[in-house]
Structure formats: structure tokens, C-alpha cells
mmCIF file of the N, C-alpha and C atoms, coordinates in Angstrom:
data_MODEL
# 
_entry.id   MODEL 
# 
loop_
_atom_site.group_PDB 
_atom_site.id 
_atom_site.type_symbol 
_atom_site.label_atom_id 
_atom_site.label_alt_id 
_atom_site.label_comp_id 
_atom_site.label_asym_id 
_atom_site.label_entity_id 
_atom_site.label_seq_id 
_atom_site.pdbx_PDB_ins_code 
_atom_site.Cartn_x 
_atom_site.Cartn_y 
_atom_site.Cartn_z 
_atom_site.occupancy 
_atom_site.B_iso_or_equiv 
_atom_site.pdbx_formal_charge 
_atom_site.auth_seq_id 
_atom_site.auth_comp_id 
_atom_site.auth_asym_id 
_atom_site.auth_atom_id 
_atom_site.pdbx_PDB_model_num 
ATOM 1   N N  . UNK A 1 1  ? 124.859 98.644 224.490 1.00 0.00 ? 1  UNK A N  1 
ATOM 2   C CA . UNK A 1 1  ? 124.347 97.304 224.555 1.00 0.00 ? 1  UNK A CA 1 
ATOM 3   C C  . UNK A 1 1  ? 123.644 96.882 223.275 1.00 0.00 ? 1  UNK A C  1 
ATOM 4   N N  . UNK A 1 2  ? 123.418 97.795 222.355 1.00 0.00 ? 2  UNK A N  1 
ATOM 5   C CA . UNK A 1 2  ? 122.722 97.447 221.117 1.00 0.00 ? 2  UNK A CA 1 
ATOM 6   C C  . UNK A 1 2  ? 123.687 97.101 219.988 1.00 0.00 ? 2  UNK A C  1 
ATOM 7   N N  . UNK A 1 3  ? 124.966 97.027 220.280 1.00 0.00 ? 3  UNK A N  1 
ATOM 8   C CA . UNK A 1 3  ? 125.958 96.766 219.244 1.00 0.00 ? 3  UNK A CA 1 
ATOM 9   C C  . UNK A 1 3  ? 125.673 95.474 218.502 1.00 0.00 ? 3  UNK A C  1 
ATOM 10  N N  . UNK A 1 4  ? 125.341 94.407 219.212 1.00 0.00 ? 4  UNK A N  1 
ATOM 11  C CA . UNK A 1 4  ? 125.165 93.111 218.559 1.00 0.00 ? 4  UNK A CA 1 
ATOM 12  C C  . UNK A 1 4  ? 123.927 93.072 217.670 1.00 0.00 ? 4  UNK A C  1 
ATOM 13  N N  . UNK A 1 5  ? 122.934 93.947 217.925 1.00 0.00 ? 5  UNK A N  1 
ATOM 14  C CA . UNK A 1 5  ? 121.759 94.019 217.044 1.00 0.00 ? 5  UNK A CA 1 
ATOM 15  C C  . UNK A 1 5  ? 122.053 94.838 215.799 1.00 0.00 ? 5  UNK A C  1 
ATOM 16  N N  . UNK A 1 6  ? 122.942 95.836 215.896 1.00 0.00 ? 6  UNK A N  1 
ATOM 17  C CA . UNK A 1 6  ? 123.250 96.713 214.765 1.00 0.00 ? 6  UNK A CA 1 
ATOM 18  C C  . UNK A 1 6  ? 124.436 96.237 213.941 1.00 0.00 ? 6  UNK A C  1 
ATOM 19  N N  . UNK A 1 7  ? 125.236 95.332 214.479 1.00 0.00 ? 7  UNK A N  1 
ATOM 20  C CA . UNK A 1 7  ? 126.449 94.866 213.803 1.00 0.00 ? 7  UNK A CA 1 
ATOM 21  C C  . UNK A 1 7  ? 126.092 93.971 212.617 1.00 0.00 ? 7  UNK A C  1 
ATOM 22  N N  . UNK A 1 8  ? 126.767 94.184 211.493 1.00 0.00 ? 8  UNK A N  1 
ATOM 23  C CA . UNK A 1 8  ? 126.574 93.342 210.305 1.00 0.00 ? 8  UNK A CA 1 
ATOM 24  C C  . UNK A 1 8  ? 127.740 92.363 210.241 1.00 0.00 ? 8  UNK A C  1 
ATOM 25  N N  . UNK A 1 9  ? 127.472 91.051 210.429 1.00 0.00 ? 9  UNK A N  1 
ATOM 26  C CA . UNK A 1 9  ? 128.565 90.074 210.431 1.00 0.00 ? 9  UNK A CA 1 
ATOM 27  C C  . UNK A 1 9  ? 129.140 89.849 209.043 1.00 0.00 ? 9  UNK A C  1 
ATOM 28  N N  . UNK A 1 10 ? 130.426 89.468 208.999 1.00 0.00 ? 10 UNK A N  1 
ATOM 29  C CA . UNK A 1 10 ? 131.086 89.124 207.746 1.00 0.00 ? 10 UNK A CA 1 
ATOM 30  C C  . UNK A 1 10 ? 130.718 87.690 207.396 1.00 0.00 ? 10 UNK A C  1 
ATOM 31  N N  . UNK A 1 11 ? 130.682 87.385 206.118 1.00 0.00 ? 11 UNK A N  1 
ATOM 32  C CA . UNK A 1 11 ? 130.323 86.036 205.678 1.00 0.00 ? 11 UNK A CA 1 
ATOM 33  C C  . UNK A 1 11 ? 131.372 85.019 206.093 1.00 0.00 ? 11 UNK A C  1 
ATOM 34  N N  . UNK A 1 12 ? 130.946 83.984 206.800 1.00 0.00 ? 12 UNK A N  1 
ATOM 35  C CA . UNK A 1 12 ? 131.820 82.879 207.168 1.00 0.00 ? 12 UNK A CA 1 
ATOM 36  C C  . UNK A 1 12 ? 132.818 83.168 208.266 1.00 0.00 ? 12 UNK A C  1 
ATOM 37  N N  . UNK A 1 13 ? 132.804 84.365 208.849 1.00 0.00 ? 13 UNK A N  1 
ATOM 38  C CA . UNK A 1 13 ? 133.763 84.724 209.894 1.00 0.00 ? 13 UNK A CA 1 
ATOM 39  C C  . UNK A 1 13 ? 132.998 85.021 211.176 1.00 0.00 ? 13 UNK A C  1 
ATOM 40  N N  . UNK A 1 14 ? 133.356 84.342 212.250 1.00 0.00 ? 14 UNK A N  1 
ATOM 41  C CA . UNK A 1 14 ? 132.735 84.603 213.546 1.00 0.00 ? 14 UNK A CA 1 
ATOM 42  C C  . UNK A 1 14 ? 133.669 85.505 214.335 1.00 0.00 ? 14 UNK A C  1 
ATOM 43  N N  . UNK A 1 15 ? 133.249 86.762 214.522 1.00 0.00 ? 15 UNK A N  1 
ATOM 44  C CA . UNK A 1 15 ? 134.063 87.723 215.262 1.00 0.00 ? 15 UNK A CA 1 
ATOM 45  C C  . UNK A 1 15 ? 133.540 87.953 216.676 1.00 0.00 ? 15 UNK A C  1 
ATOM 46  N N  . UNK A 1 16 ? 132.333 87.471 216.944 1.00 0.00 ? 16 UNK A N  1 
ATOM 47  C CA . UNK A 1 16 ? 131.726 87.646 218.246 1.00 0.00 ? 16 UNK A CA 1 
ATOM 48  C C  . UNK A 1 16 ? 130.849 86.436 218.520 1.00 0.00 ? 16 UNK A C  1 
ATOM 49  N N  . UNK A 1 17 ? 130.634 86.124 219.782 1.00 0.00 ? 17 UNK A N  1 
ATOM 50  C CA . UNK A 1 17 ? 129.876 84.931 220.153 1.00 0.00 ? 17 UNK A CA 1 
ATOM 51  C C  . UNK A 1 17 ? 128.449 84.958 219.620 1.00 0.00 ? 17 UNK A C  1 
ATOM 52  N N  . UNK A 1 18 ? 127.851 86.131 219.472 1.00 0.00 ? 18 UNK A N  1 
ATOM 53  C CA . UNK A 1 18 ? 126.470 86.200 219.013 1.00 0.00 ? 18 UNK A CA 1 
ATOM 54  C C  . UNK A 1 18 ? 126.312 85.752 217.562 1.00 0.00 ? 18 UNK A C  1 
ATOM 55  N N  . UNK A 1 19 ? 127.388 85.685 216.800 1.00 0.00 ? 19 UNK A N  1 
ATOM 56  C CA . UNK A 1 19 ? 127.323 85.246 215.408 1.00 0.00 ? 19 UNK A CA 1 
ATOM 57  C C  . UNK A 1 19 ? 127.297 83.720 215.270 1.00 0.00 ? 19 UNK A C  1 
ATOM 58  N N  . UNK A 1 20 ? 127.501 83.008 216.356 1.00 0.00 ? 20 UNK A N  1 
ATOM 59  C CA . UNK A 1 20 ? 127.530 81.545 216.319 1.00 0.00 ? 20 UNK A CA 1 
ATOM 60  C C  . UNK A 1 20 ? 126.123 80.981 216.175 1.00 0.00 ? 20 UNK A C  1 
ATOM 61  N N  . UNK A 1 21 ? 126.039 79.764 215.663 1.00 0.00 ? 21 UNK A N  1 
ATOM 62  C CA . UNK A 1 21 ? 124.746 79.104 215.452 1.00 0.00 ? 21 UNK A CA 1 
ATOM 63  C C  . UNK A 1 21 ? 124.004 78.888 216.767 1.00 0.00 ? 21 UNK A C  1 
ATOM 64  N N  . UNK A 1 22 ? 124.737 78.598 217.819 1.00 0.00 ? 22 UNK A N  1 
ATOM 65  C CA . UNK A 1 22 ? 124.104 78.345 219.113 1.00 0.00 ? 22 UNK A CA 1 
ATOM 66  C C  . UNK A 1 22 ? 123.391 79.585 219.635 1.00 0.00 ? 22 UNK A C  1 
ATOM 67  N N  . UNK A 1 23 ? 124.026 80.744 219.506 1.00 0.00 ? 23 UNK A N  1 
ATOM 68  C CA . UNK A 1 23 ? 123.413 82.000 219.949 1.00 0.00 ? 23 UNK A CA 1 
ATOM 69  C C  . UNK A 1 23 ? 122.147 82.261 219.143 1.00 0.00 ? 23 UNK A C  1 
ATOM 70  N N  . UNK A 1 24 ? 122.194 82.097 217.829 1.00 0.00 ? 24 UNK A N  1 
ATOM 71  C CA . UNK A 1 24 ? 121.033 82.330 216.976 1.00 0.00 ? 24 UNK A CA 1 
ATOM 72  C C  . UNK A 1 24 ? 119.915 81.348 217.301 1.00 0.00 ? 24 UNK A C  1 
ATOM 73  N N  . UNK A 1 25 ? 120.273 80.103 217.599 1.00 0.00 ? 25 UNK A N  1 
ATOM 74  C CA . UNK A 1 25 ? 119.279 79.106 217.986 1.00 0.00 ? 25 UNK A CA 1 
ATOM 75  C C  . UNK A 1 25 ? 118.612 79.498 219.307 1.00 0.00 ? 25 UNK A C  1 
ATOM 76  N N  . UNK A 1 26 ? 119.399 79.958 220.264 1.00 0.00 ? 26 UNK A N  1 
ATOM 77  C CA . UNK A 1 26 ? 118.853 80.416 221.544 1.00 0.00 ? 26 UNK A CA 1 
ATOM 78  C C  . UNK A 1 26 ? 117.891 81.582 221.329 1.00 0.00 ? 26 UNK A C  1 
ATOM 79  N N  . UNK A 1 27 ? 118.243 82.528 220.454 1.00 0.00 ? 27 UNK A N  1 
ATOM 80  C CA . UNK A 1 27 ? 117.364 83.662 220.150 1.00 0.00 ? 27 UNK A CA 1 
ATOM 81  C C  . UNK A 1 27 ? 116.029 83.195 219.588 1.00 0.00 ? 27 UNK A C  1 
ATOM 82  N N  . UNK A 1 28 ? 116.041 82.164 218.765 1.00 0.00 ? 28 UNK A N  1 
ATOM 83  C CA . UNK A 1 28 ? 114.790 81.660 218.182 1.00 0.00 ? 28 UNK A CA 1 
ATOM 84  C C  . UNK A 1 28 ? 113.941 80.943 219.227 1.00 0.00 ? 28 UNK A C  1 
ATOM 85  N N  . UNK A 1 29 ? 114.581 80.123 220.036 1.00 0.00 ? 29 UNK A N  1 
ATOM 86  C CA . UNK A 1 29 ? 113.852 79.332 221.033 1.00 0.00 ? 29 UNK A CA 1 
ATOM 87  C C  . UNK A 1 29 ? 113.308 80.216 222.165 1.00 0.00 ? 29 UNK A C  1 
ATOM 88  N N  . UNK A 1 30 ? 114.111 81.148 222.626 1.00 0.00 ? 30 UNK A N  1 
ATOM 89  C CA . UNK A 1 30 ? 113.735 82.006 223.761 1.00 0.00 ? 30 UNK A CA 1 
ATOM 90  C C  . UNK A 1 30 ? 113.569 83.447 223.285 1.00 0.00 ? 30 UNK A C  1 
ATOM 91  N N  . UNK A 1 31 ? 112.552 83.686 222.498 1.00 0.00 ? 31 UNK A N  1 
ATOM 92  C CA . UNK A 1 31 ? 112.336 85.016 221.915 1.00 0.00 ? 31 UNK A CA 1 
ATOM 93  C C  . UNK A 1 31 ? 112.068 86.081 222.979 1.00 0.00 ? 31 UNK A C  1 
ATOM 94  N N  . UNK A 1 32 ? 111.552 85.695 224.131 1.00 0.00 ? 32 UNK A N  1 
ATOM 95  C CA . UNK A 1 32 ? 111.266 86.680 225.174 1.00 0.00 ? 32 UNK A CA 1 
ATOM 96  C C  . UNK A 1 32 ? 112.538 87.326 225.720 1.00 0.00 ? 32 UNK A C  1 
ATOM 97  N N  . UNK A 1 33 ? 113.685 86.642 225.609 1.00 0.00 ? 33 UNK A N  1 
ATOM 98  C CA . UNK A 1 33 ? 114.954 87.209 226.061 1.00 0.00 ? 33 UNK A CA 1 
ATOM 99  C C  . UNK A 1 33 ? 115.531 88.210 225.079 1.00 0.00 ? 33 UNK A C  1 
ATOM 100 N N  . UNK A 1 34 ? 115.074 88.185 223.843 1.00 0.00 ? 34 UNK A N  1 
ATOM 101 C CA . UNK A 1 34 ? 115.696 89.018 222.807 1.00 0.00 ? 34 UNK A CA 1 
ATOM 102 C C  . UNK A 1 34 ? 114.762 90.088 222.262 1.00 0.00 ? 34 UNK A C  1 
ATOM 103 N N  . UNK A 1 35 ? 113.692 90.412 222.981 1.00 0.00 ? 35 UNK A N  1 
ATOM 104 C CA . UNK A 1 35 ? 112.753 91.405 222.475 1.00 0.00 ? 35 UNK A CA 1 
ATOM 105 C C  . UNK A 1 35 ? 113.339 92.811 222.492 1.00 0.00 ? 35 UNK A C  1 
ATOM 106 N N  . UNK A 1 36 ? 114.148 93.129 223.469 1.00 0.00 ? 36 UNK A N  1 
ATOM 107 C CA . UNK A 1 36 ? 114.756 94.457 223.564 1.00 0.00 ? 36 UNK A CA 1 
ATOM 108 C C  . UNK A 1 36 ? 116.258 94.333 223.322 1.00 0.00 ? 36 UNK A C  1 
ATOM 109 N N  . UNK A 1 37 ? 116.801 95.086 222.381 1.00 0.00 ? 37 UNK A N  1 
ATOM 110 C CA . UNK A 1 37 ? 118.237 94.980 222.109 1.00 0.00 ? 37 UNK A CA 1 
ATOM 111 C C  . UNK A 1 37 ? 119.123 95.480 223.247 1.00 0.00 ? 37 UNK A C  1 
ATOM 112 N N  . UNK A 1 38 ? 118.569 96.263 224.169 1.00 0.00 ? 38 UNK A N  1 
ATOM 113 C CA . UNK A 1 38 ? 119.396 96.789 225.268 1.00 0.00 ? 38 UNK A CA 1 
ATOM 114 C C  . UNK A 1 38 ? 119.422 95.861 226.480 1.00 0.00 ? 38 UNK A C  1 
ATOM 115 N N  . UNK A 1 39 ? 118.756 94.721 226.414 1.00 0.00 ? 39 UNK A N  1 
ATOM 116 C CA . UNK A 1 39 ? 118.823 93.762 227.516 1.00 0.00 ? 39 UNK A CA 1 
ATOM 117 C C  . UNK A 1 39 ? 120.229 93.183 227.618 1.00 0.00 ? 39 UNK A C  1 
ATOM 118 N N  . UNK A 1 40 ? 120.645 92.887 228.823 1.00 0.00 ? 40 UNK A N  1 
ATOM 119 C CA . UNK A 1 40 ? 121.992 92.383 229.074 1.00 0.00 ? 40 UNK A CA 1 
ATOM 120 C C  . UNK A 1 40 ? 121.990 90.855 228.994 1.00 0.00 ? 40 UNK A C  1 
ATOM 121 N N  . UNK A 1 41 ? 122.928 90.300 228.237 1.00 0.00 ? 41 UNK A N  1 
ATOM 122 C CA . UNK A 1 41 ? 123.106 88.849 228.153 1.00 0.00 ? 41 UNK A CA 1 
ATOM 123 C C  . UNK A 1 41 ? 124.354 88.487 228.943 1.00 0.00 ? 41 UNK A C  1 
ATOM 124 N N  . UNK A 1 42 ? 124.164 87.684 229.983 1.00 0.00 ? 42 UNK A N  1 
ATOM 125 C CA . UNK A 1 42 ? 125.265 87.317 230.863 1.00 0.00 ? 42 UNK A CA 1 
ATOM 126 C C  . UNK A 1 42 ? 125.540 85.827 230.787 1.00 0.00 ? 42 UNK A C  1 
ATOM 127 N N  . UNK A 1 43 ? 126.792 85.487 230.943 1.00 0.00 ? 43 UNK A N  1 
ATOM 128 C CA . UNK A 1 43 ? 127.206 84.096 231.072 1.00 0.00 ? 43 UNK A CA 1 
ATOM 129 C C  . UNK A 1 43 ? 127.799 83.905 232.448 1.00 0.00 ? 43 UNK A C  1 
ATOM 130 N N  . UNK A 1 44 ? 127.431 82.832 233.102 1.00 0.00 ? 44 UNK A N  1 
ATOM 131 C CA . UNK A 1 44 ? 127.898 82.560 234.456 1.00 0.00 ? 44 UNK A CA 1 
ATOM 132 C C  . UNK A 1 44 ? 128.571 81.199 234.490 1.00 0.00 ? 44 UNK A C  1 
ATOM 133 N N  . UNK A 1 45 ? 129.797 81.177 234.984 1.00 0.00 ? 45 UNK A N  1 
ATOM 134 C CA . UNK A 1 45 ? 130.545 79.932 235.143 1.00 0.00 ? 45 UNK A CA 1 
ATOM 135 C C  . UNK A 1 45 ? 130.925 79.794 236.617 1.00 0.00 ? 45 UNK A C  1 
ATOM 136 N N  . UNK A 1 46 ? 130.759 78.607 237.135 1.00 0.00 ? 46 UNK A N  1 
ATOM 137 C CA . UNK A 1 46 ? 131.142 78.330 238.518 1.00 0.00 ? 46 UNK A CA 1 
ATOM 138 C C  . UNK A 1 46 ? 131.916 77.026 238.549 1.00 0.00 ? 46 UNK A C  1 
ATOM 139 N N  . UNK A 1 47 ? 133.003 77.015 239.303 1.00 0.00 ? 47 UNK A N  1 
ATOM 140 C CA . UNK A 1 47 ? 133.835 75.828 239.406 1.00 0.00 ? 47 UNK A CA 1 
ATOM 141 C C  . UNK A 1 47 ? 134.168 75.612 240.872 1.00 0.00 ? 47 UNK A C  1 
ATOM 142 N N  . UNK A 1 48 ? 133.604 74.576 241.440 1.00 0.00 ? 48 UNK A N  1 
ATOM 143 C CA . UNK A 1 48 ? 133.879 74.291 242.839 1.00 0.00 ? 48 UNK A CA 1 
ATOM 144 C C  . UNK A 1 48 ? 134.921 73.192 242.972 1.00 0.00 ? 48 UNK A C  1 
ATOM 145 N N  . UNK A 1 49 ? 135.863 73.383 243.858 1.00 0.00 ? 49 UNK A N  1 
ATOM 146 C CA . UNK A 1 49 ? 136.873 72.356 244.087 1.00 0.00 ? 49 UNK A CA 1 
ATOM 147 C C  . UNK A 1 49 ? 137.304 72.411 245.543 1.00 0.00 ? 49 UNK A C  1 
ATOM 148 N N  . UNK A 1 50 ? 137.851 71.323 245.996 1.00 0.00 ? 50 UNK A N  1 
ATOM 149 C CA . UNK A 1 50 ? 138.333 71.223 247.364 1.00 0.00 ? 50 UNK A CA 1 
ATOM 150 C C  . UNK A 1 50 ? 139.857 71.219 247.351 1.00 0.00 ? 50 UNK A C  1 
ATOM 151 N N  . UNK A 1 51 ? 140.495 72.281 247.823 1.00 0.00 ? 51 UNK A N  1 
ATOM 152 C CA . UNK A 1 51 ? 141.957 72.338 247.817 1.00 0.00 ? 51 UNK A CA 1 
ATOM 153 C C  . UNK A 1 51 ? 142.609 71.508 248.923 1.00 0.00 ? 51 UNK A C  1 
ATOM 154 N N  . UNK A 1 52 ? 141.807 70.974 249.829 1.00 0.00 ? 52 UNK A N  1 
ATOM 155 C CA . UNK A 1 52 ? 142.388 70.203 250.929 1.00 0.00 ? 52 UNK A CA 1 
ATOM 156 C C  . UNK A 1 52 ? 142.487 68.733 250.556 1.00 0.00 ? 52 UNK A C  1 
ATOM 157 N N  . UNK A 1 53 ? 143.316 68.028 251.283 1.00 0.00 ? 53 UNK A N  1 
ATOM 158 C CA . UNK A 1 53 ? 143.434 66.581 251.061 1.00 0.00 ? 53 UNK A CA 1 
ATOM 159 C C  . UNK A 1 53 ? 142.290 65.867 251.753 1.00 0.00 ? 53 UNK A C  1 
ATOM 160 N N  . UNK A 1 54 ? 142.182 64.583 251.551 1.00 0.00 ? 54 UNK A N  1 
ATOM 161 C CA . UNK A 1 54 ? 141.107 63.817 252.183 1.00 0.00 ? 54 UNK A CA 1 
ATOM 162 C C  . UNK A 1 54 ? 141.317 63.681 253.691 1.00 0.00 ? 54 UNK A C  1 
ATOM 163 N N  . UNK A 1 55 ? 142.537 63.874 254.166 1.00 0.00 ? 55 UNK A N  1 
ATOM 164 C CA . UNK A 1 55 ? 142.830 63.756 255.592 1.00 0.00 ? 55 UNK A CA 1 
ATOM 165 C C  . UNK A 1 55 ? 142.455 65.039 256.329 1.00 0.00 ? 55 UNK A C  1 
ATOM 166 N N  . UNK A 1 56 ? 142.722 66.178 255.707 1.00 0.00 ? 56 UNK A N  1 
ATOM 167 C CA . UNK A 1 56 ? 142.454 67.468 256.343 1.00 0.00 ? 56 UNK A CA 1 
ATOM 168 C C  . UNK A 1 56 ? 140.953 67.757 256.361 1.00 0.00 ? 56 UNK A C  1 
ATOM 169 N N  . UNK A 1 57 ? 140.593 68.764 257.099 1.00 0.00 ? 57 UNK A N  1 
ATOM 170 C CA . UNK A 1 57 ? 139.185 69.176 257.166 1.00 0.00 ? 57 UNK A CA 1 
ATOM 171 C C  . UNK A 1 57 ? 138.758 69.711 255.801 1.00 0.00 ? 57 UNK A C  1 
ATOM 172 N N  . UNK A 1 58 ? 137.733 69.147 255.214 1.00 0.00 ? 58 UNK A N  1 
ATOM 173 C CA . UNK A 1 58 ? 137.347 69.551 253.858 1.00 0.00 ? 58 UNK A CA 1 
ATOM 174 C C  . UNK A 1 58 ? 136.662 70.922 253.815 1.00 0.00 ? 58 UNK A C  1 
ATOM 175 N N  . UNK A 1 59 ? 136.974 71.664 252.825 1.00 0.00 ? 59 UNK A N  1 
ATOM 176 C CA . UNK A 1 59 ? 136.285 72.920 252.535 1.00 0.00 ? 59 UNK A CA 1 
ATOM 177 C C  . UNK A 1 59 ? 136.326 73.129 251.026 1.00 0.00 ? 59 UNK A C  1 
ATOM 178 N N  . UNK A 1 60 ? 135.443 73.954 250.552 1.00 0.00 ? 60 UNK A N  1 
ATOM 179 C CA . UNK A 1 60 ? 135.327 74.176 249.117 1.00 0.00 ? 60 UNK A CA 1 
ATOM 180 C C  . UNK A 1 60 ? 135.569 75.633 248.782 1.00 0.00 ? 60 UNK A C  1 
ATOM 181 N N  . UNK A 1 61 ? 136.130 75.849 247.602 1.00 0.00 ? 61 UNK A N  1 
ATOM 182 C CA . UNK A 1 61 ? 136.303 77.193 247.048 1.00 0.00 ? 61 UNK A CA 1 
ATOM 183 C C  . UNK A 1 61 ? 135.519 77.240 245.748 1.00 0.00 ? 61 UNK A C  1 
ATOM 184 N N  . UNK A 1 62 ? 134.709 78.248 245.588 1.00 0.00 ? 62 UNK A N  1 
ATOM 185 C CA . UNK A 1 62 ? 133.918 78.395 244.368 1.00 0.00 ? 62 UNK A CA 1 
ATOM 186 C C  . UNK A 1 62 ? 134.389 79.636 243.615 1.00 0.00 ? 62 UNK A C  1 
ATOM 187 N N  . UNK A 1 63 ? 134.890 79.412 242.432 1.00 0.00 ? 63 UNK A N  1 
ATOM 188 C CA . UNK A 1 63 ? 135.244 80.521 241.554 1.00 0.00 ? 63 UNK A CA 1 
ATOM 189 C C  . UNK A 1 63 ? 134.016 80.843 240.710 1.00 0.00 ? 63 UNK A C  1 
ATOM 190 N N  . UNK A 1 64 ? 133.669 82.105 240.631 1.00 0.00 ? 64 UNK A N  1 
ATOM 191 C CA . UNK A 1 64 ? 132.521 82.511 239.826 1.00 0.00 ? 64 UNK A CA 1 
ATOM 192 C C  . UNK A 1 64 ? 132.987 83.581 238.847 1.00 0.00 ? 64 UNK A C  1 
ATOM 193 N N  . UNK A 1 65 ? 132.711 83.343 237.578 1.00 0.00 ? 65 UNK A N  1 
ATOM 194 C CA . UNK A 1 65 ? 133.083 84.279 236.513 1.00 0.00 ? 65 UNK A CA 1 
ATOM 195 C C  . UNK A 1 65 ? 131.811 84.694 235.789 1.00 0.00 ? 65 UNK A C  1 
ATOM 196 N N  . UNK A 1 66 ? 131.601 86.002 235.643 1.00 0.00 ? 66 UNK A N  1 
ATOM 197 C CA . UNK A 1 66 ? 130.444 86.531 234.930 1.00 0.00 ? 66 UNK A CA 1 
ATOM 198 C C  . UNK A 1 66 ? 130.948 87.298 233.715 1.00 0.00 ? 66 UNK A C  1 
ATOM 199 N N  . UNK A 1 67 ? 130.423 86.958 232.545 1.00 0.00 ? 67 UNK A N  1 
ATOM 200 C CA . UNK A 1 67 ? 130.799 87.625 231.302 1.00 0.00 ? 67 UNK A CA 1 
ATOM 201 C C  . UNK A 1 67 ? 129.579 88.292 230.694 1.00 0.00 ? 67 UNK A C  1 
ATOM 202 N N  . UNK A 1 68 ? 129.751 89.514 230.192 1.00 0.00 ? 68 UNK A N  1 
ATOM 203 C CA . UNK A 1 68 ? 128.685 90.195 229.457 1.00 0.00 ? 68 UNK A CA 1 
ATOM 204 C C  . UNK A 1 68 ? 128.890 89.865 227.987 1.00 0.00 ? 68 UNK A C  1 
ATOM 205 N N  . UNK A 1 69 ? 127.922 89.158 227.387 1.00 0.00 ? 69 UNK A N  1 
ATOM 206 C CA . UNK A 1 69 ? 128.077 88.659 226.038 1.00 0.00 ? 69 UNK A CA 1 
ATOM 207 C C  . UNK A 1 69 ? 127.709 89.655 224.953 1.00 0.00 ? 69 UNK A C  1 
ATOM 208 N N  . UNK A 1 70 ? 126.852 90.598 225.225 1.00 0.00 ? 70 UNK A N  1 
ATOM 209 C CA . UNK A 1 70 ? 126.413 91.467 224.137 1.00 0.00 ? 70 UNK A CA 1 
ATOM 210 C C  . UNK A 1 70 ? 127.108 92.820 224.088 1.00 0.00 ? 70 UNK A C  1 
ATOM 211 N N  . UNK A 1 71 ? 128.278 92.916 224.664 1.00 0.00 ? 71 UNK A N  1 
ATOM 212 C CA . UNK A 1 71 ? 129.113 94.092 224.476 1.00 0.00 ? 71 UNK A CA 1 
ATOM 213 C C  . UNK A 1 71 ? 129.994 93.876 223.256 1.00 0.00 ? 71 UNK A C  1 
ATOM 214 N N  . UNK A 1 72 ? 130.412 94.946 222.581 1.00 0.00 ? 72 UNK A N  1 
ATOM 215 C CA . UNK A 1 72 ? 131.273 94.757 221.422 1.00 0.00 ? 72 UNK A CA 1 
ATOM 216 C C  . UNK A 1 72 ? 132.639 94.221 221.837 1.00 0.00 ? 72 UNK A C  1 
ATOM 217 N N  . UNK A 1 73 ? 133.320 93.515 220.913 1.00 0.00 ? 73 UNK A N  1 
ATOM 218 C CA . UNK A 1 73 ? 134.679 93.089 221.238 1.00 0.00 ? 73 UNK A CA 1 
ATOM 219 C C  . UNK A 1 73 ? 135.584 94.301 221.432 1.00 0.00 ? 73 UNK A C  1 
ATOM 220 N N  . UNK A 1 74 ? 136.704 94.140 222.127 1.00 0.00 ? 74 UNK A N  1 
ATOM 221 C CA . UNK A 1 74 ? 137.579 95.284 222.417 1.00 0.00 ? 74 UNK A CA 1 
ATOM 222 C C  . UNK A 1 74 ? 138.096 96.005 221.176 1.00 0.00 ? 74 UNK A C  1 
ATOM 223 N N  . UNK A 1 75 ? 138.217 95.310 220.068 1.00 0.00 ? 75 UNK A N  1 
ATOM 224 C CA . UNK A 1 75 ? 138.769 95.941 218.880 1.00 0.00 ? 75 UNK A CA 1 
ATOM 225 C C  . UNK A 1 75 ? 137.692 96.545 217.986 1.00 0.00 ? 75 UNK A C  1 
ATOM 226 N N  . UNK A 1 76 ? 136.421 96.478 218.353 1.00 0.00 ? 76 UNK A N  1 
ATOM 227 C CA . UNK A 1 76 ? 135.336 96.995 217.490 1.00 0.00 ? 76 UNK A CA 1 
ATOM 228 C C  . UNK A 1 76 ? 135.187 98.489 217.661 1.00 0.00 ? 76 UNK A C  1 
# 
């Protein structure tokens, strides 16, 4: 889990999400989340939709995807 703290990025090339400006901005704003390099950074996406028509009885399906952001890329 400490790969992203020890990794040296290449100039001008983003090989991992943590090298993006948004990630670095988040680290500055929320320093309490980045005090320990072994902490897990997760991304959560949820998409709810109704597969039924307006005539049928409505129900919802929620897809939930969880990504671990601070693991090394597969090719590292």
C-alpha cells in the first residue's frame, strides 16, 4: 500500500491516478487522510436505475463498484 508514496513519477506523464492534480489537491486539503502511507484510498461509484417500464411495478437495481486507488498499476 505504500507504493504511491515511494513511486517517483515521470515528468509530464501520468501513469497512475495519484499523479493527477486533483489527487495532489485532495492530499493538501485533507491532510488527515494522507498521514500514513499504508492507509487505503477507495473510490466508490453507485449507479441506480429502474429496468422496468412505467407500467410495470417499479424496482431499482444499484450497481456498486469499489476501486482501491493506492495500489500499483498491474504493470508496475
